[in-house]
TORVEXTI-52838 format. One line per field, with one value per residue: residue in one letter; chain; x, y, z of N, C-alpha, C in turn. Coordinates in steps of 0.02 Angstrom, whole numbers, always signed. Layout:
! residues N
aa <- (a, ...)
ch <- (A, ...)
npx <- (X, ...)
npy <- (Y, ...)
npz <- (Z, ...)
capx <- (X, ...)
capy <- (Y, ...)
capz <- (Z, ...)
cpx <- (X, ...)
cpy <- (Y, ...)
cpz <- (Z, ...)
! end
This chain:
! residues 309
aa <- (m, k, v, w, i, a, h, e, r, g, r, p, l, l, g, e, l, p, s, s, v, t, v, e, v, l, a, d, p, a, a, p, p, s, d, p, a, g, v, r, l, w, t, p, p, f, l, a, a, s, g, a, l, t, g, l, a, a, t, m, p, d, l, e, a, v, q, l, l, t, a, g, a, d, a, w, i, g, r, l, p, p, g, t, r, l, y, d, a, q, g, v, h, d, p, a, t, a, e, w, a, v, t, a, t, l, a, r, l, r, r, f, d, a, f, a, r, e, q, a, a, g, r, w, s, f, a, d, h, v, p, t, d, e, l, t, g, k, r, v, l, v, v, g, a, g, s, i, g, r, a, i, g, a, r, l, a, p, f, e, v, a, l, t, w, v, a, r, s, a, r, p, a, d, g, v, h, g, v, e, e, l, p, e, l, l, p, h, a, d, v, v, i, l, v, v, p, l, t, a, a, t, r, g, m, v, d, a, a, f, l, a, a, m, p, d, g, a, l, l, v, n, a, a, r, g, p, v, v, d, t, d, a, l, v, r, e, l, t, r, g, r, l, h, a, a, l, d, v, t, d, p, e, p, l, p, a, e, h, p, l, w, r, l, p, n, v, l, i, t, p, h, v, a, g, s, v, r, g, m, f, p, r, a, y, a, l, v, g, a, q, i, r, r, l, a, a, g, e, p, l, r, n, e, v, v, g, d, y)
ch <- (A, A, A, A, A, A, A, A, A, A, A, A, A, A, A, A, A, A, A, A, A, A, A, A, A, A, A, A, A, A, A, A, A, A, A, A, A, A, A, A, A, A, A, A, A, A, A, A, A, A, A, A, A, A, A, A, A, A, A, A, A, A, A, A, A, A, A, A, A, A, A, A, A, A, A, A, A, A, A, A, A, A, A, A, A, A, A, A, A, A, A, A, A, A, A, A, A, A, A, A, A, A, A, A, A, A, A, A, A, A, A, A, A, A, A, A, A, A, A, A, A, A, A, A, A, A, A, A, A, A, A, A, A, A, A, A, A, A, A, A, A, A, A, A, A, A, A, A, A, A, A, A, A, A, A, A, A, A, A, A, A, A, A, A, A, A, A, A, A, A, A, A, A, A, A, A, A, A, A, A, A, A, A, A, A, A, A, A, A, A, A, A, A, A, A, A, A, A, A, A, A, A, A, A, A, A, A, A, A, A, A, A, A, A, A, A, A, A, A, A, A, A, A, A, A, A, A, A, A, A, A, A, A, A, A, A, A, A, A, A, A, A, A, A, A, A, A, A, A, A, A, A, A, A, A, A, A, A, A, A, A, A, A, A, A, A, A, A, A, A, A, A, A, A, A, A, A, A, A, A, A, A, A, A, A, A, A, A, A, A, A, A, A, A, A, A, A, A, A, A, A, A, A, A, A, A, A, A, A)
npx <- (+6487, +6329, +6166, +6004, +5853, +5689, +5601, +5572, +5566, +5652, +5779, +5836, +5851, +5955, +6075, +6243, +6335, +6471, +6556, +6569, +6456, +6305, +6137, +5983, +5807, +5702, +5549, +5451, +5449, +5437, +5490, +5639, +5760, +5881, +6010, +6018, +6143, +6285, +6221, +6244, +6190, +6026, +5869, +5718, +5537, +5445, +5371, +5354, +5300, +5397, +5398, +5389, +5490, +5603, +5640, +5679, +5795, +5880, +5914, +6012, +6172, +6281, +6241, +6263, +6205, +6048, +5951, +5830, +5681, +5609, +5590, +5568, +5620, +5572, +5504, +5601, +5706, +5817, +5785, +5862, +5989, +6139, +6276, +6224, +6191, +6080, +5999, +5919, +5806, +5840, +5811, +5756, +5616, +5590, +5540, +5408, +5342, +5350, +5272, +5149, +5125, +5113, +5007, +4904, +4892, +4851, +4732, +4652, +4644, +4583, +4469, +4448, +4417, +4287, +4222, +4240, +4154, +4034, +4036, +4025, +3895, +3830, +3804, +3800, +3867, +3891, +3811, +3785, +3906, +4039, +4179, +4339, +4482, +4657, +4823, +4922, +5025, +5019, +5076, +5189, +5237, +5360, +5387, +5520, +5666, +5740, +5790, +5666, +5583, +5649, +5629, +5491, +5482, +5545, +5453, +5345, +5384, +5359, +5228, +5224, +5234, +5269, +5400, +5448, +5563, +5579, +5681, +5756, +5867, +5921, +5979, +6050, +6126, +6070, +5944, +5856, +5747, +5748, +5663, +5617, +5570, +5444, +5322, +5322, +5320, +5210, +5085, +5090, +5076, +4994, +4984, +5039, +5158, +5201, +5345, +5428, +5534, +5472, +5506, +5563, +5559, +5473, +5353, +5185, +5207, +5130, +5019, +4881, +4918, +5005, +4917, +4824, +4899, +4903, +4834, +4661, +4574, +4687, +4788, +4833, +4951, +4993, +5124, +5208, +5219, +5083, +5076, +5145, +5055, +4933, +4793, +4665, +4666, +4676, +4555, +4465, +4492, +4463, +4329, +4271, +4284, +4384, +4510, +4590, +4632, +4747, +4784, +4899, +4939, +4890, +4840, +4752, +4821, +4786, +4651, +4509, +4344, +4241, +4294, +4295, +4364, +4341, +4217, +4220, +4201, +4304, +4424, +4547, +4588, +4711, +4767, +4903, +4992, +5086, +5218, +5200, +5226, +5253, +5386, +5455, +5513, +5619, +5705, +5727, +5787, +5898, +5970, +5989, +6070, +6184, +6224, +6256, +6368, +6455, +6470, +6529, +6649, +6708, +6680, +6609, +6433, +6292, +6171, +6152, +6059, +6065, +6044, +5889, +5877)
npy <- (+1295, +1244, +1217, +1150, +1156, +1101, +1172, +1326, +1333, +1235, +1285, +1350, +1235, +1161, +1173, +1229, +1277, +1259, +1408, +1408, +1355, +1379, +1396, +1372, +1389, +1284, +1293, +1288, +1191, +1246, +1369, +1395, +1446, +1497, +1482, +1313, +1257, +1212, +1166, +1047, +963, +910, +923, +856, +890, +826, +667, +685, +640, +569, +599, +747, +799, +717, +743, +874, +856, +816, +934, +988, +1005, +982, +903, +797, +727, +670, +699, +623, +656, +555, +387, +284, +249, +211, +279, +349, +272, +223, +330, +443, +554, +486, +464, +536, +515, +429, +458, +402, +440, +364, +319, +442, +430, +332, +344, +399, +314, +193, +226, +243, +113, +38, +106, +89, -50, -73, +4, -63, -193, -164, -109, +28, +99, +58, +103, +239, +263, +237, +342, +452, +433, +454, +352, +254, +108, +7, -89, -182, -228, -332, -409, -345, -391, -405, -335, -384, -522, -565, -645, -574, -537, -456, -395, -349, -296, -182, -17, +44, -68, -121, -16, -23, -147, -118, -34, -116, -214, -190, -233, -365, -454, -586, -574, -584, -567, -536, -531, -482, -565, -697, -668, -746, -721, -605, -644, -641, -695, -765, -710, -818, -904, -868, -943, -1042, -967, -880, -948, -946, -819, -689, -555, -468, -360, -249, -178, -161, -105, -49, -151, -245, -373, -367, -318, -356, -458, -495, -596, -700, -827, -795, -725, -827, -911, -850, -857, -884, -737, -658, -508, -394, -271, -133, -35, -6, +0, +23, -65, -178, -266, -375, -308, -354, -487, -464, -397, -500, -591, -510, -480, -603, -603, -664, -615, -466, -292, -156, -10, +102, +131, +102, +13, +48, +216, +383, +301, +262, +332, +242, +120, -49, -72, +35, +9, -102, -174, -224, -159, -37, +121, +239, +392, +375, +432, +398, +445, +579, +691, +819, +821, +778, +863, +937, +825, +774, +881, +902, +789, +818, +932, +874, +791, +886, +946, +837, +818, +939, +926, +826, +698, +530, +514, +466, +330, +289, +236, +84, -13, -86, -44)
npz <- (+712, +660, +724, +713, +800, +856, +936, +1016, +1154, +1188, +1182, +1303, +1377, +1336, +1401, +1441, +1300, +1182, +1125, +989, +936, +852, +881, +806, +779, +696, +664, +569, +429, +303, +313, +337, +461, +416, +290, +242, +228, +321, +433, +553, +648, +676, +754, +737, +756, +901, +888, +753, +593, +463, +314, +225, +300, +296, +168, +185, +257, +157, +97, +172, +160, +242, +345, +481, +585, +641, +774, +860, +956, +1002, +1065, +978, +812, +691, +588, +523, +483, +357, +276, +266, +201, +124, +233, +337, +505, +617, +771, +918, +1057, +1170, +1337, +1374, +1378, +1467, +1607, +1589, +1497, +1565, +1677, +1613, +1566, +1685, +1746, +1651, +1653, +1785, +1785, +1692, +1747, +1870, +1825, +1804, +1689, +1659, +1774, +1757, +1651, +1715, +1808, +1722, +1682, +1797, +1890, +2034, +2057, +2149, +2211, +2113, +2085, +2035, +2109, +2061, +1958, +2008, +2021, +2104, +2129, +1998, +1846, +1745, +1583, +1500, +1347, +1271, +1324, +1346, +1401, +1433, +1457, +1570, +1658, +1673, +1737, +1859, +1918, +1930, +2018, +2161, +2170, +2193, +2087, +1968, +1866, +1695, +1564, +1388, +1246, +1087, +1075, +1180, +1346, +1456, +1573, +1620, +1646, +1539, +1414, +1247, +1097, +1027, +1121, +1155, +1122, +1222, +1338, +1338, +1373, +1510, +1557, +1638, +1612, +1471, +1416, +1291, +1229, +1121, +983, +823, +694, +550, +597, +708, +663, +655, +745, +856, +824, +767, +817, +922, +1008, +1032, +1109, +1231, +1397, +1446, +1493, +1503, +1494, +1369, +1343, +1253, +1228, +1130, +965, +851, +733, +778, +825, +757, +709, +668, +712, +849, +875, +849, +954, +1065, +1044, +1065, +1199, +1268, +1297, +1366, +1338, +1342, +1264, +1197, +1075, +906, +758, +622, +650, +682, +770, +680, +701, +681, +707, +768, +889, +975, +1028, +1108, +1267, +1344, +1324, +1350, +1292, +1250, +1171, +1105, +1205, +1298, +1314, +1328, +1432, +1558, +1595, +1486, +1385, +1454, +1485, +1356, +1283, +1362, +1328, +1191, +1202, +1262, +1158, +1060, +1120, +1118, +980, +942, +1007, +939, +978, +989, +961, +1062, +1067, +934, +793, +723, +584, +609, +738)
capx <- (+6443, +6259, +6119, +5934, +5809, +5620, +5559, +5605, +5572, +5707, +5844, +5867, +5857, +6013, +6134, +6296, +6363, +6531, +6543, +6570, +6392, +6248, +6074, +5926, +5744, +5664, +5481, +5411, +5492, +5432, +5523, +5700, +5786, +5941, +6032, +6030, +6214, +6318, +6187, +6277, +6144, +5956, +5821, +5649, +5486, +5425, +5319, +5343, +5306, +5454, +5370, +5426, +5548, +5661, +5660, +5714, +5862, +5920, +5936, +6065, +6230, +6331, +6208, +6296, +6167, +5978, +5937, +5758, +5655, +5570, +5628, +5559, +5650, +5550, +5482, +5658, +5758, +5825, +5757, +5906, +6041, +6200, +6323, +6189, +6176, +6016, +6005, +5854, +5806, +5839, +5817, +5715, +5546, +5583, +5493, +5339, +5313, +5341, +5214, +5088, +5115, +5088, +4941, +4856, +4883, +4809, +4666, +4612, +4630, +4537, +4409, +4438, +4384, +4216, +4197, +4237, +4091, +3980, +4038, +3998, +3823, +3801, +3779, +3838, +3848, +3921, +3765, +3789, +3977, +4075, +4248, +4383, +4545, +4708, +4891, +4962, +5034, +5013, +5135, +5194, +5287, +5377, +5418, +5563, +5706, +5782, +5785, +5596, +5561, +5677, +5595, +5425, +5492, +5561, +5393, +5298, +5410, +5325, +5161, +5234, +5221, +5323, +5420, +5488, +5580, +5596, +5715, +5772, +5913, +5923, +6036, +6040, +6157, +6025, +5877, +5815, +5734, +5746, +5597, +5597, +5540, +5377, +5268, +5322, +5311, +5145, +5031, +5098, +5076, +4930, +4990, +5093, +5171, +5242, +5385, +5479, +5532, +5441, +5556, +5537, +5548, +5419, +5290, +5139, +5231, +5073, +4971, +4830, +4950, +5029, +4859, +4794, +4941, +4891, +4780, +4597, +4573, +4750, +4786, +4885, +4964, +5036, +5157, +5260, +5192, +5023, +5085, +5172, +4997, +4885, +4732, +4607, +4670, +4660, +4482, +4430, +4498, +4429, +4257, +4252, +4287, +4433, +4567, +4580, +4687, +4757, +4821, +4917, +4952, +4845, +4850, +4781, +4826, +4735, +4600, +4447, +4287, +4197, +4330, +4264, +4400, +4311, +4153, +4229, +4205, +4364, +4482, +4562, +4627, +4734, +4787, +4976, +5013, +5129, +5278, +5183, +5223, +5288, +5458, +5487, +5555, +5683, +5748, +5745, +5835, +5961, +6005, +6011, +6127, +6242, +6245, +6289, +6435, +6497, +6486, +6575, +6714, +6733, +6669, +6552, +6368, +6260, +6104, +6147, +6015, +6101, +5996, +5821, +5878)
capy <- (+1237, +1264, +1165, +1168, +1120, +1108, +1210, +1382, +1318, +1189, +1320, +1356, +1169, +1128, +1180, +1272, +1251, +1295, +1471, +1395, +1325, +1423, +1359, +1405, +1351, +1269, +1276, +1278, +1167, +1288, +1433, +1384, +1507, +1521, +1436, +1247, +1240, +1223, +1131, +982, +921, +933, +889, +867, +894, +766, +628, +707, +590, +590, +631, +803, +816, +683, +781, +933, +835, +812, +1001, +1009, +969, +968, +869, +736, +690, +686, +677, +621, +665, +495, +325, +246, +281, +174, +324, +383, +224, +215, +387, +500, +554, +450, +501, +564, +463, +438, +445, +405, +470, +311, +342, +501, +414, +275, +354, +411, +254, +144, +247, +228, +40, +15, +136, +56, -118, -69, +30, -114, -247, -141, -86, +100, +124, +46, +148, +307, +267, +243, +410, +498, +423, +471, +292, +222, +39, -40, -144, -231, -234, -395, -391, -340, -425, -366, -343, -422, -593, -582, -664, -521, -548, -393, -410, -291, -292, -123, +27, +53, -130, -126, +34, -51, -199, -87, -5, -170, -258, -185, -264, -437, -492, -629, -541, -619, -523, -566, -485, -510, -620, -717, -647, -787, -690, -553, -671, -621, -748, -746, -705, -884, -940, -843, -994, -1078, -920, -846, -981, -937, -747, -656, -489, -463, -290, -242, -117, -174, -58, -75, -172, -297, -434, -360, -299, -412, -511, -517, -619, -745, -880, -763, -712, -891, -941, -817, -892, -850, -683, -622, -438, -371, -200, -113, +30, -8, +31, -11, -122, -237, -309, -387, -280, -397, -544, -440, -384, -565, -618, -466, -487, -665, -591, -709, -574, -395, -254, -85, +9, +171, +136, +59, +9, +112, +269, +380, +250, +293, +333, +185, +58, -89, -70, +85, -13, -162, -154, -252, -124, +32, +152, +308, +413, +381, +484, +370, +485, +650, +716, +884, +812, +751, +912, +946, +767, +767, +932, +889, +741, +854, +973, +831, +768, +942, +954, +783, +830, +996, +904, +772, +635, +492, +527, +407, +309, +283, +184, +44, -61, -72, -27)
capz <- (+700, +663, +746, +710, +845, +834, +982, +1050, +1226, +1198, +1183, +1370, +1408, +1307, +1444, +1414, +1238, +1160, +1090, +917, +916, +841, +885, +774, +786, +635, +685, +509, +376, +243, +326, +375, +492, +380, +238, +271, +228, +385, +487, +564, +688, +671, +796, +713, +809, +936, +854, +684, +540, +423, +256, +197, +341, +270, +109, +209, +275, +96, +78, +218, +133, +294, +400, +504, +635, +657, +842, +871, +1024, +1017, +1075, +916, +754, +631, +534, +493, +462, +285, +239, +272, +149, +141, +275, +395, +554, +653, +843, +952, +1124, +1220, +1406, +1388, +1389, +1513, +1663, +1569, +1467, +1619, +1716, +1575, +1564, +1750, +1756, +1607, +1678, +1845, +1768, +1659, +1794, +1922, +1789, +1810, +1628, +1667, +1826, +1728, +1613, +1765, +1835, +1671, +1679, +1863, +1922, +2088, +2039, +2195, +2227, +2060, +2068, +2044, +2126, +2004, +1961, +2041, +1994, +2152, +2115, +1927, +1806, +1695, +1531, +1467, +1283, +1260, +1385, +1345, +1460, +1452, +1488, +1637, +1700, +1689, +1787, +1923, +1947, +1944, +2070, +2226, +2169, +2206, +2026, +1942, +1804, +1645, +1508, +1324, +1200, +1022, +1088, +1251, +1387, +1517, +1632, +1644, +1655, +1482, +1366, +1177, +1069, +1003, +1177, +1169, +1124, +1286, +1393, +1336, +1410, +1582, +1571, +1650, +1580, +1422, +1402, +1232, +1224, +1069, +926, +762, +646, +505, +636, +757, +631, +655, +790, +896, +775, +794, +856, +984, +1052, +1052, +1160, +1296, +1432, +1453, +1541, +1504, +1473, +1324, +1352, +1199, +1234, +1078, +905, +830, +688, +811, +837, +704, +738, +655, +757, +917, +878, +853, +1022, +1112, +1032, +1099, +1271, +1299, +1319, +1378, +1310, +1356, +1203, +1186, +1003, +867, +685, +603, +699, +734, +762, +654, +748, +670, +717, +821, +953, +1019, +1057, +1149, +1338, +1377, +1298, +1372, +1238, +1256, +1104, +1096, +1251, +1351, +1325, +1327, +1500, +1564, +1603, +1426, +1351, +1489, +1475, +1286, +1262, +1396, +1285, +1131, +1222, +1272, +1092, +1027, +1149, +1093, +910, +940, +1033, +897, +1013, +964, +991, +1091, +1044, +861, +767, +674, +558, +632, +809)
cpx <- (+6371, +6215, +6049, +5895, +5737, +5578, +5599, +5614, +5626, +5773, +5874, +5878, +5920, +6074, +6186, +6328, +6427, +6513, +6541, +6503, +6339, +6185, +6018, +5865, +5710, +5595, +5436, +5457, +5491, +5468, +5586, +5729, +5847, +5956, +6046, +6103, +6244, +6283, +6217, +6234, +6076, +5913, +5751, +5599, +5470, +5367, +5305, +5349, +5360, +5431, +5415, +5488, +5610, +5686, +5698, +5786, +5908, +5944, +5992, +6130, +6282, +6303, +6243, +6251, +6096, +5965, +5862, +5742, +5614, +5616, +5624, +5586, +5624, +5530, +5540, +5709, +5758, +5801, +5800, +5961, +6102, +6247, +6291, +6170, +6115, +6026, +5936, +5862, +5800, +5852, +5772, +5644, +5536, +5533, +5421, +5306, +5303, +5281, +5150, +5074, +5086, +5018, +4888, +4841, +4837, +4738, +4623, +4595, +4579, +4474, +4396, +4405, +4309, +4186, +4194, +4174, +4031, +3977, +4008, +3922, +3789, +3773, +3827, +3821, +3875, +3876, +3769, +3861, +4004, +4147, +4294, +4443, +4595, +4776, +4934, +4964, +5030, +5080, +5138, +5252, +5299, +5416, +5455, +5602, +5757, +5770, +5713, +5569, +5585, +5644, +5525, +5432, +5506, +5499, +5340, +5320, +5375, +5256, +5165, +5216, +5281, +5340, +5463, +5500, +5597, +5628, +5729, +5818, +5914, +5986, +6030, +6069, +6113, +5954, +5829, +5809, +5736, +5675, +5571, +5564, +5469, +5322, +5265, +5306, +5240, +5090, +5034, +5097, +5005, +4927, +5049, +5100, +5220, +5278, +5443, +5477, +5497, +5496, +5524, +5520, +5488, +5353, +5244, +5159, +5174, +5017, +4921, +4861, +4975, +4971, +4827, +4833, +4932, +4831, +4716, +4602, +4636, +4741, +4845, +4890, +5013, +5060, +5212, +5238, +5132, +5034, +5121, +5117, +4955, +4816, +4671, +4607, +4653, +4586, +4444, +4433, +4460, +4353, +4230, +4251, +4340, +4492, +4545, +4639, +4687, +4806, +4836, +4929, +4908, +4868, +4782, +4783, +4828, +4681, +4535, +4388, +4244, +4232, +4300, +4300, +4368, +4251, +4160, +4239, +4268, +4429, +4487, +4608, +4647, +4767, +4862, +5005, +5062, +5189, +5264, +5172, +5264, +5364, +5493, +5534, +5620, +5730, +5772, +5798, +5899, +6003, +6031, +6072, +6191, +6269, +6280, +6360, +6481, +6518, +6537, +6645, +6744, +6726, +6611, +6488, +6339, +6194, +6098, +6102, +6053, +6054, +5926, +5819, +5922)
cpy <- (+1259, +1204, +1192, +1124, +1138, +1155, +1266, +1367, +1268, +1224, +1325, +1289, +1131, +1128, +1223, +1238, +1289, +1358, +1462, +1370, +1380, +1381, +1400, +1359, +1345, +1246, +1259, +1254, +1209, +1355, +1422, +1449, +1536, +1471, +1368, +1226, +1257, +1189, +1061, +935, +952, +890, +904, +869, +825, +734, +651, +648, +615, +630, +685, +819, +779, +716, +844, +915, +833, +880, +1027, +973, +949, +928, +804, +694, +716, +656, +680, +635, +605, +436, +282, +284, +253, +219, +355, +334, +216, +274, +450, +496, +513, +494, +534, +508, +481, +417, +450, +434, +417, +340, +400, +482, +356, +288, +359, +349, +199, +161, +229, +153, +14, +43, +101, -15, -117, -46, -22, -171, -227, -108, -12, +129, +115, +92, +220, +316, +273, +313, +459, +493, +439, +411, +267, +147, -13, -100, -200, -252, -304, -377, -393, -387, -381, -381, -387, -496, -613, -604, -617, -536, -482, -410, -348, -278, -236, -80, +39, -9, -139, -76, +10, -104, -171, -60, -58, -212, -251, -216, -341, -479, -537, -602, -586, -570, -564, -512, -520, -570, -635, -690, -683, -755, -636, -578, -654, -679, -721, -748, -773, -925, -918, -896, -1033, -1032, -892, -882, -971, -863, -720, -588, -491, -389, -285, -175, -127, -118, -90, -88, -223, -360, -428, -340, -361, -470, -539, -534, -666, -800, -854, -754, -777, -925, -909, -851, -851, -797, -642, -552, -422, -295, -178, -41, +36, +33, -10, -71, -182, -289, -315, -366, -325, -457, -524, -428, -449, -593, -576, -472, -551, -655, -632, -670, -503, -358, -183, -60, +84, +184, +85, +58, -2, +162, +336, +327, +283, +285, +271, +118, +18, -88, -20, +57, -75, -143, -178, -221, -55, +62, +223, +327, +427, +436, +459, +414, +559, +675, +781, +876, +790, +802, +926, +886, +762, +818, +930, +840, +776, +896, +932, +806, +824, +951, +898, +796, +886, +975, +848, +704, +597, +510, +461, +392, +306, +225, +148, -11, -40, -46, +35)
cpz <- (+709, +680, +739, +759, +827, +876, +1016, +1125, +1240, +1206, +1253, +1405, +1383, +1353, +1410, +1354, +1220, +1121, +1014, +891, +909, +838, +854, +779, +718, +657, +626, +453, +313, +252, +368, +402, +457, +324, +270, +270, +296, +443, +494, +607, +686, +716, +770, +771, +840, +899, +784, +637, +492, +362, +227, +237, +318, +207, +128, +228, +214, +72, +122, +199, +185, +352, +417, +548, +639, +725, +855, +944, +1046, +1028, +1012, +857, +688, +574, +496, +464, +386, +244, +244, +219, +170, +182, +335, +443, +595, +726, +875, +1022, +1178, +1290, +1423, +1410, +1437, +1569, +1641, +1540, +1519, +1662, +1679, +1577, +1630, +1763, +1714, +1630, +1738, +1828, +1736, +1707, +1846, +1892, +1798, +1748, +1633, +1719, +1801, +1687, +1660, +1794, +1786, +1667, +1746, +1899, +1975, +2085, +2088, +2208, +2175, +2044, +2083, +2060, +2064, +2012, +1998, +2010, +2039, +2134, +2042, +1898, +1747, +1648, +1496, +1404, +1260, +1324, +1382, +1406, +1481, +1485, +1558, +1684, +1719, +1744, +1856, +1957, +1963, +2004, +2138, +2229, +2177, +2146, +2011, +1873, +1760, +1588, +1446, +1281, +1134, +1028, +1162, +1283, +1453, +1580, +1662, +1655, +1599, +1433, +1295, +1150, +1044, +1058, +1192, +1169, +1189, +1345, +1396, +1375, +1486, +1602, +1581, +1616, +1533, +1403, +1344, +1233, +1175, +1017, +868, +710, +599, +544, +683, +725, +626, +700, +833, +848, +807, +838, +923, +1032, +1076, +1107, +1229, +1330, +1435, +1508, +1544, +1475, +1428, +1330, +1298, +1209, +1181, +1018, +882, +786, +717, +821, +773, +730, +727, +701, +829, +925, +885, +924, +1073, +1105, +1065, +1175, +1306, +1328, +1334, +1348, +1338, +1303, +1204, +1112, +967, +795, +654, +661, +663, +718, +738, +702, +741, +685, +775, +888, +1001, +1057, +1101, +1222, +1374, +1350, +1328, +1319, +1259, +1190, +1096, +1140, +1305, +1366, +1332, +1398, +1504, +1568, +1540, +1394, +1389, +1480, +1403, +1265, +1302, +1357, +1222, +1146, +1230, +1205, +1054, +1054, +1125, +1021, +903, +962, +991, +930, +982, +999, +1016, +1057, +968, +842, +712, +649, +579, +704, +820)
! end
């Protein structure tokens, strides 16, 4: 059984594999390491846009599984040859994304972004300083109750926040509300954290009505995908100064230098780095290794993307 992975450094992270498995590194799509025939599992590069890569998948006649290194699969859904199944990296990015969400929330509430600008200018501004907001006691609404959302909740709990989760469908036994309840929940949320996948249903979900339902001074934290938020509607609310935002993803992305989001003082922006931590590759390739062993043993693989999820 032949497997292609994207990174040479991933090879030793796969763990012990059956002797029947041959692992090759496809670092350059234009220079495949061998004949694509016989490749049964392929792992594309981290955060790779599909584009030509999906075309490459069509040249692999025996391809059964594409194992992504990302939690989001939106760039690949519906773009693989018939018979090829798609698997995401659910669980791999939970710690890093949860850390980013908590860090971004704290940094914006405590105005660390503003203080960083003061530091760069060499100004000690304590004399003019107005006390910042705080996370303690906040009402936090996490939109997305999957493994990342739960990891965010676990890290927020020590801050004595009131946590509410929302998912595609309500799960009363788990304390999870359905997305249809958002209009009633948003007016009571001081912080709204987005960790939903990008699907037909979530694209543009955070529109003018969603933002208008958030109370004055509330913070929107986007750790999902840029197109989940209507950027023009967000800019309008932020320009008024009514809301705050912390964004790891934007629409468009990368964010052009002339975009008004860069110039708004009530926005913290990071360049899609929530999952980019040193521990990502060991976790990701441990998953790839486990998936290879399952495929070699004829067992079902985990984390299959079905429909939009």
